[in-house]
N, C-alpha and C positions, 0 to 999 in steps of 0.2 A: 738417655735422650739429652740432647744439648740443653743447657739453660742459658739464655741470653740476658745479659745485664743492659739496663738502659744507658743511653749516653748520659742523660742527665736525669737523676732521680727526682721525682716531683710528687708531692702528695696533695698539692694544691689544685682545686678544680679550676679549669680555665673558665673565663667568663664566656657569655654568649657571643660577644664581639670577637672572640679569638677562635670561634668555631664555625665551620660551614659544613652542611651535609651535601656531599658530591656524588652520592649514589642513591637515587631515589626513584622508585617507580610509581607512576601515577595511574589513574584508571585507563591511560592510553597504553599500558602494558596490559592489553586486553585479557580480561579474566584472570589477571595475575597481580597487578596493582590495585589498590582499593583506595587510593588518595586522590580526592577532588582537589584541583589546583587551588581553588579558593580556601579549602580546609588546610592544604600544605602552607600556604602564606600566613594564615592565622597561627598555626603551630610555630612556624619560624619566628614570627614576631614575638610569640609568648616566650620563646627560648632566648630572645635577644639577639639572634644572628642577623647579619646584615646582607646575607646572600644565601642562595640556594640553587642547586642544580637539579634538573630532571634528566634521567637517563633511562628512557623506556626502551624495552626490548626491540631492537632493529627498526626503530621508527622515530620521527620527529613530530608526531601528531599534534602534540601540545605546546610546541616551542613558542609561537607567537602569543598564544594565550597566556603562557607564563610570562613572557617578556612585557606584555601590556598590563596585566594585573599586578605583576611585582613592581612595575614602574610607579603604578598608582599608589602603592604602599611604601615606596621608598626602599625597596629591596632589590639588590642587584639579581638579575636572572642569569644563570649560567646554562646555556644550551648544550645539551649532550645526549648521547645514546649509547646503551649497551648493545654493541653489535655482535653478530656471529660470524666467526672466520674459521677457516681450515687449519690455521697454524702453519709453521714453516715446514718444509719438506723433511727436515731432520726430525720434527716431532711427529709427523705422519708416519715416517719409517719406523720410528721406535714404537709407536702405537701398533704398527703391523707386527713388529717383532714380538711385542707383548701379547699378541692374540686379541687385541681390541676389536670387536665387531659389533656394530658398524663403527668405522673410525670416528673418534670424538670431533664434535663441533665445539670450538672454544669461544668463550665470552671475553669481550674487551670493552672497557668503558672509554669513551672518547668525548672530550670536552672541547669546545671551541674557544679559542683565546681572542679571536678577532673576526671581522667580517669575512676575510679570506678564508679563515679556518672554518667558519660556519658554512661557506660555500663548498669547501672540501668535504665537510661532514655530510652536507646534502648529497653530494656525488657518491660518497662511500655507502651511505644508507640507501640510496636509490639503486646503486649497482648490486646490492644485496637481492634486490627483487628482479632486476632487469637481466642480471647475469648469474644469479645465484643458483644453487641446485636443490631440487626437492621443494618440499613445503616450507622449509625455513629459509629466510633471507640471508643466506650465507654470502658475506662479502669476499669476493675473489682476493687472494694475496696480492695479485698483480694491481687490482684497483686500489688497495691499501698503500701500495709503493707510490702511486701517483697522488695520493690524497693526504699526506702526512702533514704538510706545512700548516702552521696555525692551529694544531691540535695538541692537547695534553692527553696521554693515554695512562689509564689505570688498569692494573692487571686483573681486576675483577675477582670473582668468587672462587669456590672450589672448582668451577668449571672453566676457569681461566687457564690459558696455557702454562703460565708460570706456576701456578698452584699444582696443575696436573704433573709437571715434571718434578717439582719439589716433592710432591707426595710419593712419586715413584722412587725418588732417591731415598726418602725415609723408609720406604718398604724394603729396599736393598740393604739399609744400614741396620734394620731391626731396632734394638735399644741402644745401639752404639752411636758414637758421634757421626755426623753426616760426612761421608767420603768427599770432601770438596776438592781434593787433589788425588784422585784414584790412580791405580796403576792402568797402564795402557791395555787395551783390548779386553777390559772387563765390562760387565753391564753397567757399573757405576760410571765408567768412562764414557759410554754411550750416552747416558743421561746428562752428565755434565757437558758433554759436547753439544747436545741438543739445547741445553739451557743457555750455552754461550751463543750458539746461533740465534736463539730467540732474542736474547738481549741485544746482541749486536743488530738484529733486524729491527727491533723496536727503537733503538737509539738512532739508527739510520733514518728510519722513517719519520720520527717525531723530533729528532734533534736531542743532543746531549742534555740530560737533566729534565726531560719532558716525558720520560716513562717512569711511573711510580708504581712500587709494590704495594698492593691494597691489603690492609689489615681488616678482617671482617669477623665479628664475633656474634653470631645470631644464637648463641647458646647451643650450637650443634656440636657433639662431642668431637667429630672429626676435624671441624674447623678448630677448636681449642687446642687439639693436639698438634695441629700443623702451624699454628701462629709463630711459635719460636723458630721453627725451621724456616718459614718464609723470610723472617728477619735475618736469620744467619745467611741464607743464600743471597738475600739482597745486598747485605753488607759485603759479602764476597765479591759481588760484581759491581759494588759501588753504587747501587741504585737507592734512591730516596724512598721513604715509607710515607703512607698516608692512611689515616684511620677512616672508616666509613661504616654506615649503618646497613647498607643494602636494604633500605627501608621499603616496605610494600603496604604499610598502612600507617596512619598518623599517630594514633594513640595505642597504647598497649591493650586497652579495653576492646579493640577491634580485633583481637587475635581470632576469636571464635568465628566472627563473620568472614574474616579473611579465609579461614580454613574451609568454610562453606563455599566461598568463591572458588577456591582450588578444586573443591569437589565438583562444582559445576563444569569447570573447565576440563577436568580429566574423567568426568562421569564416574566418580567415586562416591561412596556413601561415607558418612561421618565416621562410622565405627572403623573404617579403613584409614581415614585421614588421621584421626586422633593418634593412632599408633606411629605414624610417620612423623608427625609434627609436635609431639608432646614436648612442651617446655621451650620451644623454639620462640625467638623474639625478632620479628621482623618490623618493629615500629621505629619511628624516628626518636633515637635515643635522646634523652635530655642531657644536659651538661655534666651531671653527676655521673650518669651511666657511661658517657664517653670517657670521663676520667677513670672510672672504675675498670672499664674493659681495656683501655689503651694507655693508662697512665704510665706503664712501664716503659713506654716508647713516646715520650713527649714530643719528639720531632714529628712523629706520625699525626699528632694532634695539630701541632703548629702548622704543618704543611697544608692542612685544610684551608686556612686563611691564605697562605702563600699562593696556593693554586687559584683560589677565588680572586685574588687581587690581580692575577695574571690574566683572567679571563674578562675581556672587555668588548663584548659584541654590541654593537650600536647600529640600530636599523635606521634607514632612511626611508620614511614613508612619504606618500604623496606623489610618487612618480608612477606613470603608467607605461607598460611595455607592450604596445601594440604591434603586431606584425605590419609589414610594409605591403600596401596594395599596389600591384603593378598594373598600370593602364596601357603599358606598351608605348607611352609617349614621354617626351622629357618634360614633365610637368609635376608640380607639387601636388600633395593630396588635396590641398584647398583648391587649386585651379581645376583639378579633376572633378571634385564634388560640385563646384559651381557650374561647370560644363554640363555635367550629367543632369543636375537638377533643372537648370534652364531649358535644356533641350526636352527632358521628359515632362516638364510642366506643359509645354506646348502640345505634347500627345494627349495629356489630360484634358486640355481645352476642347479638343475634338469632341470627346465623349460628353463634356459638360454642355457644350452647344447642342448636342443632340438631346440631352436631358432637359435643359431649361429653355431651349429655343431662343426666341429673340430677346428674352429677358437677360440672357447672359451676354450683355453688350460690352462695348469697348471700356466703359467705365469700370464694370465689374471686373474685366479682365485685368485692367491696370491695377485695381485693388489687390488681386492675387499676386501680381509681379511685385509690388512693393512689399507685401508680406513676406514673399519668398526672399527678396534681397535682405530684408532685416534679419530674417533667420539664419541665412547664409552668413552674414557678417558675424552674428553672435557664435555661431558654431566654429567658424574659422578662427575667431579671436580666442576661443576657449581651447583650441587645439583638438577638436574632436572630428575633423574631416575624415581621417582614416577610419574611424569607428563607423561612420555612416556609410562609407564606401565598402567596408567589409560586409556589413549587414545587408545593403542593398543587393550585393553580389550573390550571396547564397540564397536570398529570397527570389530574386529574379531567375536565377538558375533553376530553382524548384519549380517555379511556374512554367518555365519552358519545358520542364520534364513532365508536366501534368500533375505535379504534387500539389494538392490542396493547401493553401496558406491562408491563416486567418486574416480577417481585415485589420487587426491590430489588437493590443490590449494595453492596459496601463496608460500612463500620461503621454506616452509616445504618439498616440493617436491624435494629439493636439498640434502636431507638427505639420506644416505645409511642405516643408522639405521632404519629410518622411513620405507624405502622400504623393509628392511629385516623383520620388524615387521608386515608388511602389513597395516601399517597405510597409506602408498601411494602405488600406483601400477604402478608408472613410474620409470624406472631404471635411476637414475641420471647420471650414468657414460657415456653412449654413447652421451649424449647431454651436457656433461661438466657443469653440474649443481653444484653449490657451496654450500657446508655445512655452510661455514662462512657467507654466506648471510642469513642463518636461525639462526644460533648460533654462536656468536662471543666471544671467550674466552677473548678478550680484552675489551668487552663491556657486563657486566652482565645485562641481561633483560630476562624476562620470555619468553620462547618459546610460539608460538601461532600456533596451527594446526586448520585451518578452514576446517571442514569436511563437504563434501556434501552428503546428503542422499536422497534417493527416497522420494519426498515430501509426498506421501500417507502413508508412513511408518515411518516417522521421530519421531512421537510421541511414537512409540513402543520402540525406542532406548532410549528416555528420560525416559520412565517409567522403562526400565531395570536399568538405572543408579540410578533412584530414589530408586528402591527396593534393589539395591546392597548397596548403601551407607547410606540409611535411609532418609525418607521424610523430616526429620528436618535439614538435611545436604545439601540439594539441592534447589536451587532457580533459577527462571528466573530473568531477569534483567529488571528493569523498564526503560521506556523512556517516554518523555513528548511530547504530541501533542501541537504544538504551534499555536498561532492565526496567521495564514499566511495571505498574503495580500488579497486574494479573500474572505477567510472565515471571516476575522475580518470586511470587508465592509459589508458583509451579516449580521453578528451579530449586528454590531452597527446600521445599517439601521433598522433592526427589533425594537430595543429599541427606535429609534428616530421616528418610525412610519411614515417612508417616503413612504411606499408602495412598494409592490414587484416589480412593473415594474420599477420604478425610481432606486431602489437599483440594481435590476438585470442588467440594462443597464450599470451601472458604474462597476459592477463586471466583466461583460463580456468584458468591454474595457481593463481590466488588462490582459497583455500578459500571455500565458500559460507557459512561460519559468519556469523551475524548480527552486524553491528557490527564486523566484523574490520577491523584497520588494516594498512596495508602493512608495518609493523614486525612485527606478529604473523605476517602472511603469509610474511615472509622467514625466519621461524624455523620455521614449520610446513612450508613448502614449499621445500626446497633447490634445487629445479631453477630457481627464478627467479634466484637468485644465480649458479647455473651459467650460465644464458643471458646474464646480464649480464657474467659473466667472459669469455664467448666473443665478445660483440658490444658494442662501445663504445656503439653507439646505444641498445641496450637499457639499458646502464648509465646512459646520460643520461636516458632515459625514466623509469627508477626514481628517480633523484635528483631530477628535476624534480617528479615526481608526489608524492614525499613532502613536498616543500616547499609544495605546494598542497593536499595532502589535508586534508580537514576544513573548508576555507573554505566559506562560504555561497555557494551556486550560484544559488538562486532562491527566491522566496517561494511558500508554499503556505497551506493553511487547516487548522487544528487539526481533527481527525476529529470532534470531538464538542463542544468548547467554545463557549459563547456567552456574552457579557458583556452585562448590562443596566445602564445608568446612570441616576442620578437627574439627568436633564437631558441636553442634546445630548452626544454622545460626545465631541466635540472640546473640551469643557471639562476633559477628563481625560486623554485620550491622542490622538496623532496617528492618523489613519485613512488608508486608501486603499481603492480599488475596482479590480476587474478587469473586463474587457470583457464576460465572459459571465455576470456575476452583479450584480444590482442593488444588493446589501446592503453594508454597511460592514464593513471588516476592520481590526482594530487593527494598528498598526506595531509594537507590542510583543508579544513571546512571552508565553505564559501566565503564567509566574512574574513577570515584570516588570509585566504588567497588573495582576495581583493586588496587587502591592507599591504601586502607586499608588492603591489602593482600590477597583478594580473587582471585582465578584463574579461568579465564573464558574459558570455552570450548564451541566452536561453532558447533552446530548442525544445519547445513543449509539444508533446504529442496530445492533441485534442481529439477525442473520439467523435465529437459532433461533426467535425469537418469530415471524418471518414463517412459518417452517416449520410451527410449531405452529398458527398460525391457518389457514394453507391446508390442513393435515391436518384440522383441525376442520371447515373448510367442506366438504371432500369426505366426511368421515364423516357430517355432517348430511344429506347429499343422499340416500343410500341406507341407510345402516347405522343410524344413531341420531340422529334429529332433534333430541333434546333434550340431546345430549352437552355437558357442561360440564366443562372442565378443572379449574375450581376446586373441583369436587366428588369428584374421583377419590380413592380411599383410598391412604393412604400406606404401607399394610402389605400390598400385593398380593404374594403369594408367587410368582406366575408371573412378575411383573416382576423380582423378585431373582434368580430362577433363570435367567432369560433373560440378564440382565446377568452373572451369575456365570460363565455359559458362555463369557464373551467376545465375545458378539454385539453389540459397541458401535459398529459402524460407523454414523455419523450421529448417535450420541447426544452430546448437549451435554457438553463437558469430558471425555468418556471415550473418544473414538475414536482417539486416537494409539496407536501400536503399544506404546509404553512403558506408557501408562495401561492399555491392554487387558491387558497382562501383570500389572499391579498388581491390576486387577479380579479377574482369574482366581484369583490368590493370595489375596486378601482375601476374596472371595465375600460381598459385602455381603448382609446379611439384614434389616436394619432401616434407617429413614431416617437414623439418626444415622451409619451407615456411609457412606452417600452424602455426607453432610457432611464426613465425615473423608477421603474420597477425594480431594476437592478440595484439602484442606489438606496431605495426604501427598504428593502428586505434585509435588514441588519438589526442586530440587537439594539443598537442606540436608537435609531428612529422608531423601531416598534415599541420601545419602552418609554419613549419620551412624549408620546402624544402627537408627534410630528405627522406621523402616517394618518391618523384619523383627520387632522386638519386639512392634510393635503386631499383627501378623498372627499371630505364634506364641501371643500371649497370648489373642487372640480365639478361636482354634481349640483353646485348651486344651492346647497342646503345651508351654507354658511357663507357670509359675505367675505370676499377676498380684501384683506387690509395690508397696506403698505405702509412701512415705518415713515417713508417720506414719498411723496409723489414722484420724485426724481428716481426712485428705485423701481418704479413700475416696469420699465424695459428690461431690467436685470432679472426680476423676480416673477414676471408674468408667466412664464412657461411653467413654473412650479407653484402657481396659484398663491403667491405671496409668501411662500415658505422658502427658507434658505436651506437648500438641499445639497448643493455641490460646493466643493471648495473653490471652484472658479468663481462662484458667486460672491463669496467673501472677498476674493481678489478684486473683483469689479466694483464691489460697493466701496472698498477702500480707495480705489481710483476715482470713483465718481464723487464721493463726498469729501475726501481729505487729500486728493491730488497724489496719491501713491502711484509711483511707476509700477509696472506689472512686476518688475524684479522686486521692489520694495514689498509689494503686496504678497508675493510668494514668501518672503520672510516673515511677514505678519502671519500668513496661514500657518507656517511651521511652528511659530512661536505659540499660537493658539492651540495647536495639536499637542505641543510638549507640555503646555501648562506651566512653564517656569515663571514664577511670580515676578521676579525682578525684571525679566524681559517683557512680560505682559504689562507692567506698569510703565515701562519705557515706551512700548508701542501704543498704550492707551494715550499717553501724553502727546505722542506724535500724531495720532489720529484726530484727537479732539482739537489740537492746535491747527492741523490742516483744515478741518471742518469749519472751524471759526474763520479762518482766512477765506474760505468760500461762502461766508455769509450764512452759515448754519448756527442754529442755537447751540450753546455749549452743552446744556443739560441733555438736549435731545441727541447730540453727538455722543455723549457718554453712554446714554441708554442704548443706542445702536451698537456702540462697540460692545457693550456687555451682551447684547442680543446675538451679535456676531460670534463672540467667544462661547456662548452656550451652544449655538448651532455648529460651531466648528468642532465640537466633540462628536457630532454625528455626520458631519459634511463628508461627501464621498467625491472621489475623482470622477468628474463628468466624462473625460475622454475615456476611461476605462468603461463606464456605464454605456456610453454611446457605441463603442466597438462591440461589446458583448450584447447590447441591446439588438445590434444589427444581425448577429448570428441567431439570437432568439427569434427575431422576425422571420429570418429565412427558413428556419425549421418550421415555424408556425405556417408559413406560406405553403410549403411543400405538404405538410400534413393536411392542410385545409383542402388543397386542390388535387393532391395525389396521395390519398390516404393509404392505400394498399402498398403503393411503392415506398412510402416513408416508413411503414411499419415493418416491411420486409427488410429495409435497409438497416433499421435500428436493431431488429432482432439478429440479423447477420453479424453485427458488430458486437453483439453480447452472446454469441454462440454458447461460450462456456459459463455463462452466469444464469443457472436455472431460475433462480428467484426473479431475475428481470424478464426472463422469457415468460414466466407465468403471468407477471404483471401486464406484459405487453399483449399476451393472448386475451386477458381480460378486456383490454382496451380495444382490441380488434372485435371481439364479440360486441361490445358496447356499440361500435360503429358499423356493426353488421357486416363485417369483413369475414368471409368463410375461410377457415383454416383447413387445408387438406392434410391428412395424416401422412406420415412418412411412407414412401412407396419406392421400392427399388426400381420399378419400371417407369417412374415419373420424376421422382424428387432429385433436386440438385444437392450439392454439398451444402450450400447456403439456402437461405430463405429466398423464394422467388415469387413472381407474380405471373402465373400462367394464364389468367383471364382477369376481367374486370372484377374488382372488389373480392379477389380471392388470393390467398397466399398459400404457397406450398412449404410445408415444414422441412427445414434443411437436415439432411441426414447427418451432418457433422455436429448438429446440436444434441444428438443422442449421448448421454453420459457413457464415458468409457469407450467411445468409438472414435478412432483417429482418422483424420482426412486421408492419410497415406493409405490406410487399409481400404478405404472406399474407392480410391482412385480407379483401380482395375475394373470395378463394377460400373462406374460411370463412363469410363473411356469406352469400354466394349459396347455399352448400350447406345452411346452416341455413334459408334461406327456401324453396328449391326442391327440397330433397332431393339424394341422391347423384347424381353425374354418371355417365351411362350410357356415355359414350364420350369420347375426346379431343375429337372435334368437337362433342360436346355441351358440354363444358367451354369450348370456344372461343366457342360461340355465346352462352353464359350470362354469362360473365365477360370484361370488356374486358381481354385479356391484356397489353396495353401498360402497364396499371397494375401488373400483377404484374412484367412485365419478363422478357425472354428469358433472362437470367442466372439469375434465381431459378428458372424453370421447368427450366432445364438442371440446376441443383443438385438440385432435387426429383427429377428423373428418375435422376440418378446415385445418390441416396440410396435409390431404390426407392419413392418416395412416389407414383409414377405407375404402378407395376406393376399396379395394379388394372385398367388398361385393356387388359391382355393383350398389350402390345407390348414387345419387348425394349429394354433400356436404350440400346444403341447406336443402334437404329432411332429411338427417341424423340429422342434429342439430335440425330439427323440431321434430322427433320422439324420440330423446334420453331421454327425461324426461320420456316418457311412457315406454321405453325399460328398464330403471333402475327400474321402478315400476314393470313391469313384472318379471324381474330378482329377485327382493326381494320377490315377492309372490311365485315364483317357489321354491326358496331356503327355504323360511319359511314353504312351504308345506313338502318339504323333511325333513326338521328339525323336524317336529312334527310327521313324519312317515306316511303321507297319501300316497296312492298308486300312485298317479299321480296328478298333479295340475288340470287336466281337468276331473278327474273322480267325482268331486263333484260339483253339479250344484248350483253355488251361483252368485250373480251379480258380485263379485270381479273376480271370475275364468272366467266368460263369458267374462268380459272385457279383461282379460289376453288372453283368446282365440282368441278374435277378433284381438288383437293386433298381436298375433302369425301369424295369417292368413295374416294380413297386411305386416308383415315383409317378408314374403315368397312370397308375390304377388306384392310387390312394382315393379314399373316400372324399368326395369334393364338397360335403356339406360342412362348411366352415363354422357356421353358427357365431353367435356374440361371445366374446371372451368373458369368462367368469371373474368373480372378483379377485381371485389370486392373480390372474393374468392381467387384469386391469391394473392391479397394484405395480406389477412389473412395468407395465407401460408407462405409468405415471412416475415411477422412480427413474425411468430413462428420459422421459420427455418433460417431466415437470408438470404436465397437464394430462387430463384425460381427453382423448380425441375420438376413439373408436367406441366409447360408451362411458357409462359412469356407475360406480359401484351402487349408488342409490337406486339403480334400476332394479336391484335385487331386494329393496326395502320398501316396496310399494305398500305393503300392509303396515309397516312400521310408520309410514307417512300418514296413512288413514288413521291409524291408532293415537299417534302422539303429536303430530304437527303437519298440518296441511300447508302451512305458510311456506313459500319459497323466497329466495332472495329477490326475484323479480317482483314479488308482492309487497316489499318493505316500504317502497315509496307511498303505497295506499294505507300503511298501518301506522302512520306517524301518531305518536301519542298513545299507542296501544301496547299492551303487554301480550306477547306472542310466544308461541312454541314452535320450533322449526327442526326438522330432521336434516342433518348436514354431516359432511366429514370435516373433521378438524385437521386442516391441512398443516397449520404451523401455530406455534405459541411462543411468545417472547415475553419474559417476565423482567420488570424493571422498576426503578423508582421514579415518581414524579418529581417536579421541581420542588414541590412542598413536602417531599419525603414519604409520600403515600405509596404503598405497593400497587402496582398495576400489571395486569397481563393483557397483551394484545393477542387476540386469537383470530386466525384466518379461517373462516368457515366457507365451505364450498358445497354447492348442490348442482343439480343438472342444468339450472338456469344461469348460474354465475357464482360470484362470491362476495363476501362482506367482511370488512375488518371489525370485529367486535372488541369490546373492552370489558374487563372485570377488575374491580377494585377490591383491595383487601388481601389477606392471606389466602392462598390457595389451599384447598382441602387435600389431605393425603391422598384421597382416591380420585384426584383429578385425572381425567383421561389422557392417554398418551397421543401424540400426533399421529394422524392416520386413522384414528378411530372414528366410527359412525356415532354420532352423539345426538341427544336432544338438547337444544339450546333454548333456554328460557329467559326472557329479559324484556326490556322495554325499548321500543323503537322511538327514536328521537329525530327531529329535523337535523339536516345537515347544516353546516355553517354557510349562511348566505346563499341558500338555494343548492348547496352541494349534495353529495350522496348521503342518504340517510345514516344515522349512527344507531348502532345497536349495543345497548349497555346490558351485559349478562347479569343474571342473578344466579342461575344455575347452568351447569353444563354436565349432563349424565350420560354415562356410556349407554348405548342402545340395549345391550344385553341386561343391563341392571334395570332398565325400564321395563323390559318384557317380564323379567322375573318379579317385578313389583306389581305390575298393573294387568298382565294377562291372566284371565281366569282359566281359559281352555282355548284349544285351537281346532279347527277343521281342515283337513287335508283332502283335496279333490285331485284325482289322478285320471288321466286319459292314457290308455294303452297305445303303443306305437301301432300304426295300421289304422287308425281313426276309430271312430265310435262303433263301427261295425265289427271290430275285432272279437274273436270268440274268447271265452274266459281261459281256455287252455293255453291261448297264445300269450297271456300275460302272467302266468304262473311263475315263470323263471324271474321276471321283474319283481313280482310280488315277494318272492323269497328274498331278494336283494333288499327289498324295502324293510322287510322284518329284521334283517340284519342290521340295516342302518338305524332302526329304532333301538335295537339291543345295543349299538355302539354308543348311543346318546341317551342313556336313562336319565330321567329327571322327575319333576313333580307337576308338570302341566298336563292335564288330560288331553288326549287327542282322538278326534273322530276321523275315521278314514271313509271316504266315499269314492267309488270307483264307477266310471262311466263305461257302459258298453251296450250295443244294440239299442241305442236311443233311451236307455234308462240309466238311473243312478242307483247304485246299490250300496248301502252302508255295510262295510265289511267288518265283522265282529272279530277283533283281536283282542283277547282278554287283557284287561288292565294295561292299556297303552298309556304311558306317561313319559314324556320326553324333556330333555333340556332344550329349551328354545334358543340355543346358541347360534351365533353366525355360522359356525362350522357345520351344525346340524341342517340349517336352512339352506346354505349354499351347497351341501352334499345332495340335497333333494334334486337339484338342477342337473346333477351328474347321473342320476339314475335313468335307466332306459324307458322312460315314458314320454309321450308326445307332449303332455302338459302336465304341470305340477302347480296347483294353486292353493295357497294357504291363507286361511283368515283367522283373526283373533277375536275371542269373545272376552270382553274387558269386565272387571269388577266395577260395581257401581261406586260412585264417589262416596267416600265416607265409610265404606264397608270394610274396614280394617279387621274386624273380627271375622267376617266371612272369608276375608283372604287367608287368614291365618288357618281357619278350619279347612279350607280348600286345599291349601298347600300341605296340611298335615295328613 
């Protein structure tokens, strides 16, 4: 093998300032790189380097983040990417000749030297996704031909084209010298020709001297063997060398966690990874390591700095690239916006005159016009006219299409221009909303309208914008799914092969707190560390999970954000596409996309708007054809009474338990209170005492105090409390003559709590107050008071807009309760937990819920009559709307189905599917045919066959299925007879089938399993959920089903279980504190709940604090001394003994199948008498299975009763059981 001597021998280690890492993979090489950019820069600083590049695989996700963070630390950011490409035609042909399958995809590192080069890099990387092949973003060679200017290329790793060809040359040479001048028509000549084509192509694309052969030594044997050959071939073609680390993690100590990351990516276990990666080094080499590895080629080390010096990308921030809005007239955006706003304000005046009557006079109109002109001037001067035009266009288009749009959100609701243009629908003037809170002429920043659309039709609006401005100019915004605490534990556990049970146990110990970190979890839940102390494997799991926690795991799409650019999106940001969506997605997150000049438009899908629209649609059908949500009065006393009583389930912003408690305390009586509720229910106000002051002052239990009499007009609506940010701004204006622009800067300063800025503002405020004849000490006190409240102050414009939506939902629920609940359940068809909650609320409001019925039900929830809701068929778990469509369509065409065979004839049931029919039967939706659910499920396969045969006969034109005598038609005819002759005594479903019903619906509608526990209720707990309000302060026992259980930690670190208990009357949420016993019942079990009933908060629902929760079978075994079973034979009491002997034989067998230690007395009724039947030594197990089995026996009635042990008779119990 060749040995290559260095050009200049050097034993001295280069200093940090002489070296730069040019090939680095951060976390944005998803599930491949493990370097956070912040950690990268710390490491670079520690090494003494002055620059660093990031070269993530096929993407530029982290480019701007690196640039900004590096600039803050005085480090040069080099923007690059390791792209994938196909290689030259010569290389592909050679690979084909060599039998490579599939053909290789090569790596190539590209670094931007200038802004033009960066733009070319954007285009190249984007083309990998837009024009690439397969799952990997392969950049087409033709695209690389167009994008070479301003870029330096490095040949990359073993998967680079240069390394691939050099390795093939070495393979041909064996241990001999490389055949750099081979004979013609030999394999070596083909390789050298491919190398020459490759080198020529690279130099043509990137310019002479801008293609470097990369030397990488990650301690991989194949790399080490190839390094001298790479140098030899590079020198043969006159190519410069460069040394790199191809780093994937910052410190060598992270090698193990990076190996785990690779296991997560490739679904491999650690045992398989270790064999592949033993001894490899993919960390950021320190200076000594660089010298040790590459000191033989000092120019390769020196070239790292040379390349870095050549890379000088400098971004220009602060510009915005909005598309042009075409009005079809020769006018500027400013002229167009002013024309639109003035004209549309006149339209608003028409509605305001109707609303306010004569009080909306010329003076008031003039006030609106002056405010409008002021806002227009500010908007035009700040250059934002185009933005307003674009937003109003897609909002007004949506309204014309009947797509519900929210009244506004955020500070934009304070703009009269926005109200005039119908961007918002809340008049800012009556509620003293400030334009300067939205746009401040003293602080230039892009306006931001967050727009709520009906969630079902949001995509239509995005499609409209895409078609209007062009698909190449519109993109969604990427987000990154992170490896959060629970997920990373499960990921790492799989790679470490710890087993599902062990990993699941640890993951479930992590509290459910939103955004919790493993560090926080270890503090809150000591059992995690206890497990780690007991088990070294768990300790390794936690250690490795903490190292990987928070890394980017995958890309996703921002829930609302869309950017629209002035020209092709790739002129500004790199983009990508995903397989299931045709649209572009930026490779930059929202803040970074905005930083480079793209303007974000928020298209939010708000479910509540969909609920309101669906409710309106139902209301207009039967109740009020002209109902208009825009015209409802905002002073309806019934609405405020309804809300004040805490009936807020389903009401926008008011339905959480904490908010419900606040609503009951505050008892809103005017619309301003609805606005305040949205602002008050936040951690700051709740923890500061502000909420209590607000409530006490509102109800006159505490005097309202104003810091100065002059502030009463500003603080009156909030009872002397500074609640809104706008109030801070107005106080500053009133006392210290701040302009509203200055006051907005003051508000921001108080929010950021920057000490120097606060001191400056305080001096300004006090000086202004003194000039207005106010006391200096009092002025300083008020400033400090404002600063304190600014910590909790909320944007009133947002509160007002959301307060309006809250009021609208409350109004509909108050006056049209069934319509409202049907609408909200329709919007949550696929959320069983919410359906359960809403059904509870319907029962509280005495709204009847009809069970699903194929002969009546719609796909969605409907209102067939007053205070009645029909359960939607599409709400059944596992049942798709598409499968149900044929059933609904045919019923609408031909009327209800008279029988199961009628259904089979009229609907081609293969389109519905056997599984769907079985689920419908289990849910009770086929009960209308009078056939028991078990029998239905038994015959459904044959019914589907019958249906198919019938429809096939019709298809081929036969006169009738039964006109032709074949074995198939005879079988179908027999089935047809069976379906019409089936025993019609349907009976009530037993507990097994009721459970199936609840599994599908989330609730019991046709019965309740406790119907089979009458004796248990007599024996162990006669109290029901409807009795709890009368049992306040008492200890009670209640028989119920345990529907759900959720265990968590309280804020104080105590363990708490929330348990949902249900009975035939309703449900209650109970709590139990402390460690749960090992024998704690499972969800779905019938239990005896023992505990204390306490009063609800402020008159709300009673609270049930559990002391014990015992499985019903355990209770029977412990407390039932004996049982008596009374039977009535079928045929009534007149039946002869002989007629029930077969049934008695089955009964004996049932006893034999359930042996136990509870003595049982059997009594049989016949001929007006009761006879005790002597069956020797009857002792049974009083299990649920035994008791439920009795109901399946062929007797007309089976009644069982229990005889209990006396209290304290433990000895008697033991003797009896023995």
